[in-house]
C-alpha positions as MATLAB code, in Angstrom:
seq = 'XXXXXXXXXXXXXXXXXXXXXXXXXXXXXXXXXXXXXXXXXXXXXXXXXXXXXXXXXXXXXXXXXXXXXXXXXXXXXXXXXXXXXXXXXXXXXXXXXXXXXXXXXXXXXXXXXXXXXXXXXXXXXXXXXXXXXXXXXXXX';
ca = [
       0.000    0.000    0.000;
       1.387    3.417   -0.967;
       0.467    6.593    0.888;
       1.346   10.120   -0.181;
       3.033   12.061    2.608;
       2.375   15.703    3.356;
       5.240   18.152    2.967;
       5.633   18.344    6.749;
       5.627   14.544    7.140;
       8.278   14.321    4.417;
      10.486   16.957    6.040;
      10.105   15.282    9.442;
      11.676   12.088    8.045;
      14.906   13.721    6.805;
      16.803   13.774   10.145;
      16.357    9.999   10.451;
      18.733    9.383    7.526;
      22.148   10.748    6.576;
      22.647    9.726    2.938;
      20.707   10.957   -0.063;
      21.260   11.413   -3.783;
      21.700   14.659   -5.691;
      20.315   14.577   -9.222;
      21.201   17.163  -11.863;
      21.960   17.589  -15.546;
      25.626   17.887  -16.520;
      26.655   18.191  -20.153;
      23.208   17.090  -21.291;
      23.350   13.894  -19.208;
      21.437   13.164  -16.014;
      23.779   12.521  -13.081;
      22.832   11.074   -9.695;
      25.476   11.328   -6.984;
      25.172    9.936   -3.432;
      25.909   12.458   -0.686;
      25.950   12.562    3.097;
      23.878   15.389    4.481;
      22.638   17.052    7.621;
      19.422   18.999    8.093;
      20.134   22.681    8.666;
      16.604   24.025    8.762;
      13.152   23.271    7.367;
      13.814   22.172    3.763;
      17.500   23.128    3.938;
      20.259   20.507    3.830;
      24.050   20.774    3.907;
      26.405   18.350    2.152;
      30.196   18.246    1.947;
      32.109   17.425   -1.200;
      35.607   17.742   -2.637;
      36.613   21.074   -4.098;
      37.504   19.456   -7.429;
      34.626   16.983   -7.857;
      31.583   17.088  -10.093;
      29.465   18.699   -7.366;
      31.973   21.527   -6.913;
      31.200   22.702  -10.459;
      27.602   23.175   -9.387;
      28.488   25.167   -6.286;
      28.710   28.561   -7.943;
      26.194   28.020  -10.722;
      23.203   27.646   -8.339;
      21.548   25.065  -10.604;
      18.174   23.446  -10.161;
      18.757   20.020   -8.651;
      16.822   17.179   -7.081;
      17.642   15.596   -3.745;
      16.167   12.222   -2.818;
      16.322   10.373    0.481;
      14.970    6.838    0.911;
      14.574    4.320    3.704;
      13.409    0.727    3.681;
      13.156   -2.118    6.151;
      12.729   -5.426    4.351;
      11.960   -7.309    7.560;
       9.068   -5.043    8.538;
       8.004   -4.419    4.940;
       7.988   -0.629    5.233;
       9.768    2.187    3.469;
       9.575    5.807    2.464;
      10.973    8.158   -0.119;
      11.280   11.952   -0.039;
      12.015   13.864   -3.239;
      12.890   17.544   -3.156;
      13.527   19.963   -5.996;
      15.486   23.109   -5.329;
      18.784   24.924   -5.657;
      22.341   24.197   -4.580;
      25.114   26.658   -3.783;
      28.360   26.916   -1.850;
      28.272   27.864    1.835;
      30.624   30.664    2.826;
      32.301   30.429    6.240;
      30.548   33.601    7.380;
      27.167   32.023    6.522;
      27.410   29.207    9.056;
      23.937   28.554   10.407;
      23.332   28.905   14.136;
      21.160   25.753   13.843;
      23.849   23.310   12.716;
      27.593   22.918   12.428;
      27.913   21.856    8.782;
      31.469   20.691    9.458;
      29.875   17.785   11.351;
      28.650   16.208    8.106;
      30.996   13.230    7.850;
      31.294   12.110    4.215;
      31.656    8.348    3.807;
      34.147    8.981    1.001;
      36.594   10.723    3.357;
      37.000   13.906    5.340;
      38.987   15.634    2.586;
      35.647   16.903    1.314;
      35.864   20.458    2.599;
      33.468   22.247    0.245;
      30.096   22.712    1.915;
      26.995   22.998   -0.254;
      23.556   24.135    0.842;
      20.497   22.610   -0.794;
      17.323   24.670   -0.403;
      14.103   22.821   -1.253;
      11.405   24.618   -3.169;
       9.192   21.565   -3.693;
       8.915   18.556   -1.379;
       7.001   15.346   -2.024;
       7.034   12.033   -0.238;
       5.593    8.566   -0.295;
       5.401    5.812    2.259;
       5.004    2.187    1.298;
       3.904   -0.745    3.416;
       4.013   -4.265    2.054;
       0.597   -5.896    1.939;
       0.840   -9.586    2.693;
      -1.116  -11.862    0.394;
      -3.563  -13.694    2.682;
      -3.605  -16.643    0.263;
       0.199  -17.023    0.218;
       1.761  -19.827    2.165;
       3.508  -18.923    5.407;
       7.307  -19.021    5.246;
];
């Protein structure tokens, strides 16, 4: 069974995860890059990346991007997905938010990722799924 989540329900799920995917168009091709993140504020995320990677090229262009975060639990048969569309730009040191220390985002790919990017959502959608057991199926 799939249920559409409200914007607030979707935003409330974001702190429970730490990895999402940034989607954008680069050179006419769609790219989807995994990224660790932290929630800075309502609909605002911060990621860290390397200063010479593909995401660094986006930092000063303020492109339209998508950010998706998913969760699933196979054992319980539940999951959710939040998709946000918005903009991405570099965070200056003097812009550090009083709500979060963006240096605390620990990238799985290594701490040499010193460029901080702020994603600001302009559209947020979410869905929750719960597996429906077939009552006629044999028990495992």
